[in-house]
C-alpha positions as YAML, in Angstrom:
chain: A
units: angstrom
residues:
- id: 1
  name: MET
  ca: [134.64, 67.24, 126.83]
- id: 2
  name: ASP
  ca: [138.19, 68.90, 128.76]
- id: 3
  name: ALA
  ca: [138.92, 67.96, 132.50]
- id: 4
  name: LEU
  ca: [136.48, 70.32, 134.08]
- id: 5
  name: GLU
  ca: [133.27, 69.62, 132.02]
- id: 6
  name: ARG
  ca: [133.58, 65.92, 132.75]
- id: 7
  name: PHE
  ca: [134.17, 66.89, 136.14]
- id: 8
  name: CYS
  ca: [131.26, 69.22, 136.35]
- id: 9
  name: TRP
  ca: [129.06, 66.89, 134.05]
- id: 10
  name: LEU
  ca: [129.54, 63.97, 136.09]
- id: 11
  name: ALA
  ca: [128.77, 65.58, 139.34]
- id: 12
  name: ASN
  ca: [125.84, 67.47, 138.12]
- id: 13
  name: ASP
  ca: [124.11, 64.93, 137.33]
- id: 14
  name: MET
  ca: [123.85, 62.81, 140.71]
- id: 15
  name: ASP
  ca: [120.96, 64.66, 142.13]
- id: 16
  name: TRP
  ca: [119.09, 61.37, 142.09]
- id: 17
  name: GLU
  ca: [121.11, 59.86, 144.34]
- id: 18
  name: ALA
  ca: [120.07, 60.09, 148.31]
- id: 19
  name: ASP
  ca: [123.40, 60.88, 150.00]
- id: 20
  name: ASP
  ca: [124.36, 62.38, 153.43]
- id: 21
  name: GLU
  ca: [121.66, 64.16, 155.00]
- id: 22
  name: ARG
  ca: [121.30, 66.84, 152.80]
- id: 23
  name: ASN
  ca: [119.83, 70.11, 153.14]
- id: 24
  name: ALA
  ca: [120.91, 72.89, 150.52]
- id: 25
  name: SER
  ca: [122.54, 72.51, 147.57]
- id: 26
  name: THR
  ca: [125.05, 75.65, 146.04]
- id: 27
  name: ALA
  ca: [126.02, 76.03, 142.48]
- id: 28
  name: ILE
  ca: [129.66, 77.11, 142.61]
- id: 29
  name: SER
  ca: [131.71, 78.82, 139.65]
- id: 30
  name: LEU
  ca: [135.31, 76.54, 139.52]
- id: 31
  name: PRO
  ca: [138.29, 79.12, 140.57]
- id: 32
  name: SER
  ca: [139.92, 78.57, 136.68]
- id: 33
  name: THR
  ca: [136.20, 79.55, 135.26]
- id: 34
  name: LYS
  ca: [133.28, 81.07, 135.23]
- id: 35
  name: GLU
  ca: [131.70, 78.98, 133.30]
- id: 36
  name: LYS
  ca: [131.83, 75.45, 134.67]
- id: 37
  name: HIS
  ca: [130.01, 75.23, 137.63]
- id: 38
  name: LEU
  ca: [129.75, 72.74, 140.23]
- id: 39
  name: VAL
  ca: [126.66, 71.92, 142.79]
- id: 40
  name: ILE
  ca: [128.01, 71.59, 146.21]
- id: 41
  name: TYR
  ca: [125.50, 70.37, 149.08]
- id: 42
  name: SER
  ca: [125.26, 71.61, 152.56]
- id: 43
  name: ALA
  ca: [125.52, 67.92, 154.71]
- id: 44
  name: GLN
  ca: [125.91, 66.32, 157.66]
- id: 45
  name: THR
  ca: [129.07, 63.40, 158.50]
- id: 46
  name: PRO
  ca: [127.51, 60.27, 160.68]
- id: 47
  name: GLN
  ca: [128.80, 62.70, 163.64]
- id: 48
  name: GLY
  ca: [126.36, 65.75, 162.66]
- id: 49
  name: LYS
  ca: [129.38, 67.51, 160.99]
- id: 50
  name: PRO
  ca: [128.31, 70.30, 158.66]
- id: 51
  name: ILE
  ca: [130.35, 69.64, 155.48]
- id: 52
  name: ARG
  ca: [130.06, 70.88, 151.78]
- id: 53
  name: LEU
  ca: [129.90, 67.69, 150.46]
- id: 54
  name: LEU
  ca: [130.77, 66.86, 146.75]
- id: 55
  name: LYS
  ca: [128.04, 63.80, 144.90]
- id: 56
  name: THR
  ca: [129.85, 62.23, 141.86]
- id: 57
  name: LEU
  ca: [130.28, 59.77, 139.78]
- id: 58
  name: LEU
  ca: [134.33, 58.16, 138.74]
- id: 59
  name: SER
  ca: [132.32, 57.13, 135.11]
- id: 60
  name: SER
  ca: [128.64, 57.46, 133.71]
- id: 61
  name: ALA
  ca: [129.49, 54.34, 131.77]
- id: 62
  name: CYS
  ca: [126.92, 51.44, 132.93]
- id: 63
  name: GLU
  ca: [126.85, 48.27, 131.59]
- id: 64
  name: ARG
  ca: [123.81, 47.37, 133.96]
- id: 65
  name: ASP
  ca: [119.81, 48.01, 131.76]
- id: 66
  name: CYS
  ca: [117.99, 48.74, 135.32]
- id: 67
  name: PHE
  ca: [114.59, 50.00, 133.97]
- id: 68
  name: TYR
  ca: [114.29, 53.71, 135.34]
- id: 69
  name: CYS
  ca: [117.72, 54.02, 135.44]
- id: 70
  name: PRO
  ca: [119.53, 57.30, 133.61]
- id: 71
  name: PHE
  ca: [122.49, 55.58, 132.99]
- id: 72
  name: ARG
  ca: [121.23, 52.15, 131.65]
- id: 73
  name: ALA
  ca: [123.13, 50.73, 129.17]
- id: 74
  name: GLY
  ca: [122.11, 51.39, 125.94]
- id: 75
  name: ARG
  ca: [120.06, 54.75, 126.43]
- id: 76
  name: ASP
  ca: [120.88, 57.03, 124.07]
- id: 77
  name: LYS
  ca: [122.92, 59.30, 126.76]
- id: 78
  name: ALA
  ca: [126.65, 60.92, 126.30]
- id: 79
  name: ARG
  ca: [129.27, 59.32, 129.16]
- id: 80
  name: ALA
  ca: [132.52, 60.50, 130.78]
- id: 81
  name: THR
  ca: [135.11, 58.64, 132.56]
- id: 82
  name: PHE
  ca: [137.62, 59.33, 134.71]
- id: 83
  name: GLN
  ca: [141.40, 57.09, 135.59]
- id: 84
  name: PRO
  ca: [141.78, 57.32, 139.25]
- id: 85
  name: GLU
  ca: [144.76, 59.22, 139.37]
- id: 86
  name: GLU
  ca: [142.85, 62.09, 137.26]
- id: 87
  name: PHE
  ca: [140.09, 62.37, 139.44]
- id: 88
  name: ALA
  ca: [141.69, 62.36, 142.73]
- id: 89
  name: ARG
  ca: [144.26, 64.85, 141.40]
- id: 90
  name: LEU
  ca: [141.07, 67.05, 140.45]
- id: 91
  name: PHE
  ca: [139.00, 66.64, 143.43]
- id: 92
  name: ILE
  ca: [142.10, 67.05, 145.70]
- id: 93
  name: ARG
  ca: [142.15, 70.89, 144.12]
- id: 94
  name: LEU
  ca: [139.04, 71.68, 145.63]
- id: 95
  name: TYR
  ca: [139.44, 70.24, 148.67]
- id: 96
  name: GLN
  ca: [142.42, 71.96, 149.07]
- id: 97
  name: ALA
  ca: [140.70, 75.55, 147.94]
- id: 98
  name: GLY
  ca: [138.24, 75.08, 150.21]
- id: 99
  name: ILE
  ca: [135.02, 74.29, 147.82]
- id: 100
  name: ALA
  ca: [134.60, 70.92, 149.40]
- id: 101
  name: ASP
  ca: [135.70, 68.99, 151.92]
- id: 102
  name: GLY
  ca: [133.84, 65.81, 151.55]
- id: 103
  name: LEU
  ca: [133.13, 62.96, 148.86]
- id: 104
  name: PHE
  ca: [130.16, 60.95, 147.69]
- id: 105
  name: LEU
  ca: [132.18, 59.03, 145.26]
- id: 106
  name: SER
  ca: [129.97, 55.65, 143.03]
- id: 107
  name: SER
  ca: [130.22, 54.91, 139.21]
- id: 108
  name: GLY
  ca: [128.45, 53.32, 136.73]
- id: 109
  name: LEU
  ca: [129.22, 49.52, 136.05]
- id: 110
  name: ALA
  ca: [131.14, 48.59, 133.27]
- id: 111
  name: GLY
  ca: [133.72, 45.81, 133.01]
- id: 112
  name: GLY
  ca: [132.14, 43.32, 136.29]
- id: 113
  name: GLY
  ca: [131.41, 44.80, 139.84]
- id: 114
  name: ARG
  ca: [135.04, 43.80, 140.49]
- id: 115
  name: HIS
  ca: [136.34, 45.96, 138.32]
- id: 116
  name: THR
  ca: [134.67, 48.78, 138.57]
- id: 117
  name: GLN
  ca: [135.00, 48.49, 142.99]
- id: 118
  name: ASP
  ca: [138.96, 48.20, 141.79]
- id: 119
  name: LYS
  ca: [138.67, 51.64, 140.47]
- id: 120
  name: LEU
  ca: [136.79, 53.81, 143.39]
- id: 121
  name: LEU
  ca: [138.87, 51.63, 145.96]
- id: 122
  name: ASP
  ca: [142.47, 53.03, 143.67]
- id: 123
  name: THR
  ca: [140.64, 56.57, 143.48]
- id: 124
  name: ALA
  ca: [140.59, 57.24, 147.54]
- id: 125
  name: ASP
  ca: [143.59, 55.10, 147.90]
- id: 126
  name: ILE
  ca: [145.24, 57.61, 146.30]
- id: 127
  name: LEU
  ca: [143.03, 60.50, 147.66]
- id: 128
  name: ARG
  ca: [143.61, 59.07, 151.63]
- id: 129
  name: ASN
  ca: [147.22, 58.05, 151.24]
- id: 130
  name: ARG
  ca: [149.34, 59.78, 148.38]
- id: 131
  name: LEU
  ca: [147.61, 63.24, 148.54]
- id: 132
  name: GLY
  ca: [146.68, 63.77, 152.02]
- id: 133
  name: PHE
  ca: [142.53, 63.97, 151.89]
- id: 134
  name: ARG
  ca: [141.87, 63.51, 155.58]
- id: 135
  name: GLY
  ca: [137.85, 64.82, 154.72]
- id: 136
  name: TYR
  ca: [134.44, 63.41, 154.78]
- id: 137
  name: LEU
  ca: [134.27, 60.06, 152.07]
- id: 138
  name: HIS
  ca: [131.42, 57.96, 151.24]
- id: 139
  name: LEU
  ca: [132.17, 55.10, 149.33]
- id: 140
  name: LYS
  ca: [130.02, 53.46, 146.90]
- id: 141
  name: LEU
  ca: [129.88, 49.59, 146.99]
- id: 142
  name: MET
  ca: [129.70, 48.24, 143.94]
- id: 143
  name: PRO
  ca: [127.26, 44.87, 142.98]
- id: 144
  name: GLY
  ca: [129.41, 41.90, 142.64]
- id: 145
  name: ALA
  ca: [132.21, 43.20, 144.92]
- id: 146
  name: GLU
  ca: [134.23, 41.07, 146.74]
- id: 147
  name: LYS
  ca: [134.66, 40.79, 150.67]
- id: 148
  name: ASP
  ca: [137.79, 41.67, 150.18]
- id: 149
  name: GLN
  ca: [137.01, 44.85, 148.77]
- id: 150
  name: VAL
  ca: [134.59, 45.85, 150.59]
- id: 151
  name: TRP
  ca: [137.17, 45.30, 153.56]
- id: 152
  name: ARG
  ca: [139.58, 47.40, 152.11]
- id: 153
  name: ALA
  ca: [136.73, 50.16, 151.36]
- id: 154
  name: MET
  ca: [135.75, 50.17, 154.99]
- id: 155
  name: GLN
  ca: [139.52, 51.52, 155.81]
- id: 156
  name: LEU
  ca: [139.42, 53.82, 153.42]
- id: 157
  name: ALA
  ca: [136.03, 55.50, 154.15]
- id: 158
  name: ASP
  ca: [133.80, 57.19, 156.36]
- id: 159
  name: ARG
  ca: [130.18, 55.84, 155.30]
- id: 160
  name: VAL
  ca: [129.55, 53.14, 152.31]
- id: 161
  name: SER
  ca: [126.89, 51.79, 151.49]
- id: 162
  name: ILE
  ca: [125.35, 50.07, 148.09]
- id: 163
  name: ASN
  ca: [121.40, 51.09, 146.90]
- id: 164
  name: LEU
  ca: [119.38, 47.72, 147.55]
- id: 165
  name: GLU
  ca: [116.78, 49.82, 145.81]
- id: 166
  name: ALA
  ca: [113.91, 47.51, 146.35]
- id: 167
  name: PRO
  ca: [113.18, 45.69, 149.38]
- id: 168
  name: ASN
  ca: [112.87, 41.93, 148.06]
- id: 169
  name: ALA
  ca: [114.03, 39.71, 145.23]
- id: 170
  name: GLU
  ca: [110.71, 39.75, 143.32]
- id: 171
  name: ARG
  ca: [110.95, 43.88, 143.54]
- id: 172
  name: LEU
  ca: [114.01, 44.38, 141.90]
- id: 173
  name: SER
  ca: [113.11, 41.69, 139.29]
- id: 174
  name: ARG
  ca: [110.97, 44.74, 138.21]
- id: 175
  name: LEU
  ca: [113.17, 47.49, 138.23]
- id: 176
  name: ALA
  ca: [116.43, 45.59, 137.19]
- id: 177
  name: PRO
  ca: [116.04, 42.57, 135.72]
- id: 178
  name: HIS
  ca: [119.29, 41.55, 135.43]
- id: 179
  name: LYS
  ca: [120.83, 41.88, 139.25]
- id: 180
  name: GLY
  ca: [121.05, 39.24, 141.79]
- id: 181
  name: PHE
  ca: [119.37, 40.56, 145.33]
- id: 182
  name: PHE
  ca: [120.76, 37.92, 147.32]
- id: 183
  name: ASN
  ca: [124.62, 37.44, 146.11]
- id: 184
  name: GLU
  ca: [125.43, 41.06, 144.88]
- id: 185
  name: ILE
  ca: [123.04, 43.31, 146.65]
- id: 186
  name: LEU
  ca: [122.75, 42.19, 150.24]
- id: 187
  name: GLN
  ca: [125.79, 40.00, 150.06]
- id: 188
  name: PRO
  ca: [128.10, 43.58, 150.71]
- id: 189
  name: LEU
  ca: [126.14, 45.25, 153.09]
- id: 190
  name: GLN
  ca: [125.92, 41.75, 155.91]
- id: 191
  name: TRP
  ca: [129.84, 41.34, 155.00]
- id: 192
  name: VAL
  ca: [130.28, 45.32, 156.49]
- id: 193
  name: GLU
  ca: [128.53, 44.54, 159.71]
- id: 194
  name: GLN
  ca: [130.96, 40.72, 159.35]
- id: 195
  name: ILE
  ca: [133.77, 42.69, 159.83]
- id: 196
  name: ARG
  ca: [132.57, 44.60, 162.09]
- id: 197
  name: ARG
  ca: [132.15, 42.24, 163.99]
- id: 198
  name: SER
  ca: [135.11, 40.46, 163.89]
- id: 199
  name: LYS
  ca: [137.66, 42.53, 163.44]
- id: 200
  name: PRO
  ca: [139.27, 45.29, 165.77]
- id: 201
  name: ALA
  ca: [137.65, 48.86, 164.65]
- id: 202
  name: VAL
  ca: [141.41, 50.31, 164.80]
- id: 203
  name: GLN
  ca: [142.00, 48.63, 161.50]
- id: 204
  name: GLY
  ca: [139.36, 51.25, 160.27]
- id: 205
  name: TRP
  ca: [139.43, 54.76, 158.61]
- id: 206
  name: GLN
  ca: [140.99, 57.30, 161.65]
- id: 207
  name: GLN
  ca: [140.51, 54.01, 164.36]
- id: 208
  name: ARG
  ca: [136.61, 53.55, 163.43]
- id: 209
  name: TRP
  ca: [134.54, 51.67, 160.79]
- id: 210
  name: PRO
  ca: [132.16, 53.57, 158.51]
- id: 211
  name: SER
  ca: [128.49, 54.01, 159.10]
- id: 212
  name: SER
  ca: [126.25, 51.19, 156.61]
- id: 213
  name: VAL
  ca: [123.68, 53.50, 154.64]
- id: 214
  name: THR
  ca: [121.09, 52.03, 151.48]
- id: 215
  name: GLN
  ca: [118.70, 53.44, 149.21]
- id: 216
  name: PHE
  ca: [115.22, 52.43, 147.82]
- id: 217
  name: VAL
  ca: [113.39, 52.97, 144.73]
- id: 218
  name: LEU
  ca: [110.02, 54.60, 145.80]
- id: 219
  name: GLY
  ca: [107.17, 53.88, 143.71]
- id: 220
  name: ALA
  ca: [107.95, 51.89, 140.52]
- id: 221
  name: ALA
  ca: [107.63, 48.04, 141.34]
- id: 222
  name: ALA
  ca: [104.16, 48.44, 143.38]
- id: 223
  name: GLU
  ca: [105.76, 47.67, 146.03]
- id: 224
  name: THR
  ca: [104.02, 48.61, 149.48]
- id: 225
  name: ASP
  ca: [105.12, 50.46, 152.82]
- id: 226
  name: ARG
  ca: [105.16, 47.09, 155.11]
- id: 227
  name: GLU
  ca: [107.41, 45.45, 152.44]
- id: 228
  name: ILE
  ca: [109.99, 48.16, 152.53]
- id: 229
  name: LEU
  ca: [109.49, 49.15, 156.13]
- id: 230
  name: GLN
  ca: [109.96, 45.03, 157.14]
- id: 231
  name: THR
  ca: [113.37, 45.20, 154.85]
- id: 232
  name: THR
  ca: [113.66, 48.29, 156.85]
- id: 233
  name: ALA
  ca: [113.68, 46.74, 160.54]
- id: 234
  name: TRP
  ca: [115.82, 43.88, 159.57]
- id: 235
  name: LEU
  ca: [118.58, 46.11, 158.19]
- id: 236
  name: PHE
  ca: [118.49, 48.24, 161.04]
- id: 237
  name: ARG
  ca: [117.97, 45.05, 163.70]
- id: 238
  name: SER
  ca: [120.49, 42.92, 161.93]
- id: 239
  name: LEU
  ca: [122.97, 44.58, 160.21]
- id: 240
  name: ARG
  ca: [123.20, 47.63, 162.19]
- id: 241
  name: LEU
  ca: [122.15, 50.30, 159.23]
- id: 242
  name: SER
  ca: [122.56, 53.86, 160.20]
- id: 243
  name: ARG
  ca: [119.73, 54.65, 157.40]
- id: 244
  name: ALA
  ca: [117.53, 53.57, 154.64]
- id: 245
  name: TYR
  ca: [116.88, 56.24, 151.70]
- id: 246
  name: TYR
  ca: [113.81, 56.44, 150.35]
- id: 247
  name: SER
  ca: [114.39, 58.22, 146.30]
- id: 248
  name: PRO
  ca: [110.94, 58.54, 144.91]
- id: 249
  name: PHE
  ca: [110.91, 57.24, 141.73]
- id: 250
  name: ARG
  ca: [111.17, 60.47, 139.15]
- id: 251
  name: PRO
  ca: [110.37, 58.90, 134.79]
- id: 252
  name: VAL
  ca: [113.04, 59.30, 132.97]
- id: 253
  name: SER
  ca: [113.07, 59.21, 128.64]
- id: 254
  name: ASP
  ca: [114.16, 56.33, 126.76]
- id: 255
  name: THR
  ca: [113.85, 54.21, 129.65]
- id: 256
  name: PRO
  ca: [111.58, 51.29, 130.38]
- id: 257
  name: LEU
  ca: [109.77, 53.03, 132.51]
- id: 258
  name: GLU
  ca: [109.62, 56.61, 130.87]
- id: 259
  name: ASN
  ca: [105.89, 56.58, 131.06]
- id: 260
  name: HIS
  ca: [105.00, 55.02, 134.86]
- id: 261
  name: PRO
  ca: [103.98, 57.60, 136.63]
- id: 262
  name: PRO
  ca: [106.29, 59.49, 140.03]
- id: 263
  name: ALA
  ca: [106.35, 58.31, 143.13]
- id: 264
  name: ASP
  ca: [104.23, 61.01, 145.62]
- id: 265
  name: LEU
  ca: [106.19, 62.97, 148.09]
- id: 266
  name: LEU
  ca: [103.92, 62.95, 150.56]
- id: 267
  name: ARG
  ca: [104.98, 58.81, 151.19]
- id: 268
  name: GLN
  ca: [108.43, 59.30, 150.66]
- id: 269
  name: ARG
  ca: [107.79, 61.55, 153.89]
- id: 270
  name: ARG
  ca: [105.65, 59.07, 155.48]
- id: 271
  name: LEU
  ca: [108.56, 56.43, 154.97]
- id: 272
  name: TYR
  ca: [110.97, 58.50, 156.51]
- id: 273
  name: GLN
  ca: [108.83, 59.24, 159.73]
- id: 274
  name: ALA
  ca: [108.00, 55.51, 160.01]
- id: 275
  name: SER
  ca: [111.64, 53.93, 159.60]
- id: 276
  name: PHE
  ca: [113.21, 56.64, 162.23]
- id: 277
  name: LEU
  ca: [110.31, 54.97, 164.46]
- id: 278
  name: LEU
  ca: [111.76, 51.81, 163.91]
- id: 279
  name: ARG
  ca: [115.34, 52.75, 164.69]
- id: 280
  name: ASP
  ca: [115.06, 55.41, 167.41]
- id: 281
  name: TYR
  ca: [111.61, 54.70, 168.74]
- id: 282
  name: GLY
  ca: [111.78, 51.05, 169.71]
- id: 283
  name: PHE
  ca: [108.75, 50.80, 167.52]
- id: 284
  name: ARG
  ca: [107.69, 47.22, 166.03]
- id: 285
  name: LEU
  ca: [106.91, 46.91, 162.83]
- id: 286
  name: SER
  ca: [103.60, 45.32, 164.14]
- id: 287
  name: GLU
  ca: [102.85, 48.60, 165.55]
- id: 288
  name: LEU
  ca: [102.59, 50.70, 162.63]
- id: 289
  name: ASN
  ca: [99.10, 51.40, 161.05]
- id: 290
  name: PHE
  ca: [99.27, 50.14, 157.69]
- id: 291
  name: GLY
  ca: [96.08, 50.90, 155.55]
- id: 292
  name: ALA
  ca: [94.14, 47.68, 153.68]
- id: 293
  name: ASP
  ca: [96.39, 48.26, 150.77]
- id: 294
  name: GLU
  ca: [98.87, 47.64, 152.99]
- id: 295
  name: ASN
  ca: [100.72, 51.28, 153.08]
- id: 296
  name: LEU
  ca: [100.38, 53.96, 155.87]
- id: 297
  name: PRO
  ca: [98.27, 56.51, 155.40]
- id: 298
  name: LEU
  ca: [99.01, 59.34, 154.23]
- id: 299
  name: ASP
  ca: [96.91, 61.73, 155.99]
- id: 300
  name: VAL
  ca: [98.56, 61.56, 159.20]
- id: 301
  name: ASP
  ca: [102.34, 60.97, 160.37]
- id: 302
  name: PRO
  ca: [102.81, 57.19, 161.88]
- id: 303
  name: LYS
  ca: [103.36, 58.27, 165.55]
- id: 304
  name: LYS
  ca: [100.05, 59.77, 165.78]
- id: 305
  name: ALA
  ca: [98.63, 57.79, 164.26]
- id: 306
  name: TYR
  ca: [99.36, 54.96, 166.67]
- id: 307
  name: ALA
  ca: [98.92, 57.37, 169.79]
- id: 308
  name: ASP
  ca: [95.03, 58.06, 167.94]
- id: 309
  name: ARG
  ca: [95.08, 53.71, 168.34]
- id: 310
  name: HIS
  ca: [96.18, 53.16, 171.61]
- id: 311
  name: LEU
  ca: [96.97, 56.37, 174.18]
- id: 312
  name: LEU
  ca: [94.35, 58.53, 173.09]
- id: 313
  name: HIS
  ca: [91.63, 56.58, 175.99]
- id: 314
  name: THR
  ca: [94.43, 56.10, 177.95]
- id: 315
  name: PRO
  ca: [96.78, 58.82, 177.77]
- id: 316
  name: VAL
  ca: [100.41, 58.00, 179.71]
- id: 317
  name: GLU
  ca: [100.76, 59.92, 183.13]
- id: 318
  name: ILE
  ca: [103.67, 62.09, 182.51]
- id: 319
  name: ASN
  ca: [104.79, 61.98, 185.61]
- id: 320
  name: ARG
  ca: [105.86, 58.30, 186.10]
- id: 321
  name: ALA
  ca: [106.12, 57.05, 182.37]
- id: 322
  name: SER
  ca: [109.13, 55.85, 181.28]
- id: 323
  name: PRO
  ca: [111.71, 57.08, 178.66]
- id: 324
  name: GLU
  ca: [110.53, 54.33, 176.72]
- id: 325
  name: GLN
  ca: [106.16, 55.25, 177.11]
- id: 326
  name: LEU
  ca: [106.91, 59.49, 177.11]
- id: 327
  name: ILE
  ca: [109.02, 58.85, 173.49]
- id: 328
  name: ARG
  ca: [105.52, 57.27, 171.59]
- id: 329
  name: ILE
  ca: [104.30, 60.40, 172.64]
- id: 330
  name: PRO
  ca: [103.44, 63.02, 169.64]
- id: 331
  name: GLY
  ca: [105.05, 66.02, 169.92]
- id: 332
  name: ILE
  ca: [107.99, 64.46, 172.67]
- id: 333
  name: GLY
  ca: [111.14, 63.21, 171.08]
- id: 334
  name: GLN
  ca: [114.20, 61.97, 172.60]
- id: 335
  name: LYS
  ca: [115.69, 64.69, 173.90]
- id: 336
  name: ALA
  ca: [112.60, 66.21, 175.09]
- id: 337
  name: ALA
  ca: [111.87, 62.78, 177.11]
- id: 338
  name: GLY
  ca: [115.13, 63.36, 179.13]
- id: 339
  name: ARG
  ca: [113.97, 67.19, 179.78]
- id: 340
  name: ILE
  ca: [110.86, 65.74, 181.87]
- id: 341
  name: LEU
  ca: [113.00, 62.86, 183.30]
- id: 342
  name: GLN
  ca: [115.19, 66.09, 184.78]
- id: 343
  name: ALA
  ca: [112.49, 68.29, 185.58]
- id: 344
  name: ARG
  ca: [110.88, 65.66, 187.34]
- id: 345
  name: LYS
  ca: [113.37, 65.21, 189.99]
- id: 346
  name: GLU
  ca: [113.05, 68.55, 190.97]
- id: 347
  name: CYS
  ca: [108.96, 68.72, 191.07]
- id: 348
  name: ARG
  ca: [105.70, 67.02, 190.31]
- id: 349
  name: LEU
  ca: [104.67, 68.48, 186.55]
- id: 350
  name: SER
  ca: [101.17, 69.75, 186.63]
- id: 351
  name: ASP
  ca: [100.94, 72.36, 184.01]
- id: 352
  name: LEU
  ca: [101.34, 72.32, 179.82]
- id: 353
  name: SER
  ca: [103.07, 75.57, 180.97]
- id: 354
  name: GLN
  ca: [105.86, 73.71, 182.35]
- id: 355
  name: LEU
  ca: [105.62, 71.13, 179.78]
- id: 356
  name: LYS
  ca: [105.99, 74.21, 176.75]
- id: 357
  name: ARG
  ca: [109.21, 75.73, 178.36]
- id: 358
  name: LEU
  ca: [110.83, 72.07, 178.28]
- id: 359
  name: GLY
  ca: [110.62, 72.78, 174.65]
- id: 360
  name: ILE
  ca: [107.83, 69.95, 174.05]
- id: 361
  name: GLU
  ca: [104.48, 70.38, 171.22]
- id: 362
  name: THR
  ca: [102.44, 70.92, 173.90]
- id: 363
  name: LYS
  ca: [99.30, 71.29, 170.83]
- id: 364
  name: ARG
  ca: [100.46, 67.81, 169.98]
- id: 365
  name: ALA
  ca: [101.45, 65.62, 172.73]
- id: 366
  name: ALA
  ca: [98.40, 67.58, 175.23]
- id: 367
  name: PRO
  ca: [95.34, 64.53, 173.90]
- id: 368
  name: TYR
  ca: [97.85, 62.05, 174.76]
- id: 369
  name: LEU
  ca: [98.41, 62.55, 178.57]
- id: 370
  name: LEU
  ca: [97.86, 63.02, 182.19]
- id: 371
  name: LEU
  ca: [99.83, 65.47, 184.18]
- id: 372
  name: ASN
  ca: [99.30, 65.16, 187.78]
- id: 373
  name: GLY
  ca: [96.00, 62.33, 186.66]
- id: 374
  name: ARG
  ca: [93.97, 64.89, 184.94]
- id: 375
  name: ARG
  ca: [93.57, 65.21, 181.62]
- id: 376
  name: PRO
  ca: [94.70, 69.05, 180.69]
- id: 377
  name: PRO
  ca: [92.30, 71.49, 179.32]
- id: 378
  name: ILE
  ca: [93.03, 71.58, 175.18]
- id: 379
  name: GLN
  ca: [90.48, 72.81, 172.98]
- id: 380
  name: LEU
  ca: [88.63, 69.63, 171.62]
- id: 381
  name: SER
  ca: [89.98, 70.23, 168.11]
- id: 382
  name: LEU
  ca: [93.29, 68.99, 169.64]
- id: 383
  name: PHE
  ca: [91.14, 65.68, 169.91]
- id: 384
  name: ASN
  ca: [90.14, 65.44, 166.61]
- id: 385
  name: PRO
  ca: [92.12, 61.99, 165.17]
- id: 386
  name: LEU
  ca: [92.48, 63.23, 161.66]
- id: 387
  name: THR
  ca: [94.80, 66.38, 162.76]
- id: 388
  name: HIS
  ca: [97.87, 65.77, 161.70]
...
């Protein structure tokens, strides 16, 4: 393969990796040829700015034998590798041409985590300090990276991440038996938070420390939703993780898990909903509704499941509720709660039409609230706890 072919091939083989709030992708023909196509994602930075994001690998060669991974060692798959200088100069051409203004850069692990991390850091340093790249950069941390390397990554990137893959060491052993959960994978995330707390943010890229995220492989290690969310809650609370991603397992041929069934996409959705309740809405793990199998019900979203258990028979008075109480009502998010608080300064809320004008999803919210001491007039079907 020539350099452009390698570049496109590595980038277009990255759809298994979750990333920065992506919501759409476009195949773009590179300016020099109509035969080489590159997938560019519409995404958002941690600050909410829309970007055109390229996700790619520096190398698809990997010495690890993770049971689910398409790049695992020993699998019959063509490999490609870039040196930092070569990769940086190819990407900066895309950046200057307006094709991509953000980069998500990962790599297979070859020669150990420290050696691979050095390659990623060299690439980022060339982009930032020699080629003038000022766009968004999400840089992966490699299993086994050292603390000084993590610090250097935080000086170059807008976001850093390392994939935990599983919620604990026992589950990880079923996916990647030769990875160390605590010393190789969790420790770099802990170092990120230690550095943020101990060193001034002006040392970070654009004088702020990068956000940090992780990813779990969902459905391949017999893990339960409770296990995943217990770890997620700890990461939010203790390491100030910005987000946990849940990547549904998809079987890959010529891997030990090739006959394992794919993960249920509805389960992925419920886990995301529950994780946002933990991160943004002040929910505790004990307030989530787990079944006897320690998983979330698939037939109802977690916020509604909570409301059916706790608010259906003791509804919340909309005119007196605190912000914390308001955001626990289905159909009311943080922004909507703020609008309710502002409206209450001007008048008492006594009709669903007033809430509707405030942007409240009244069909979802009505069964769980009082307006001036009275339940709003709603159809009986709205009280059905199975509605979701």
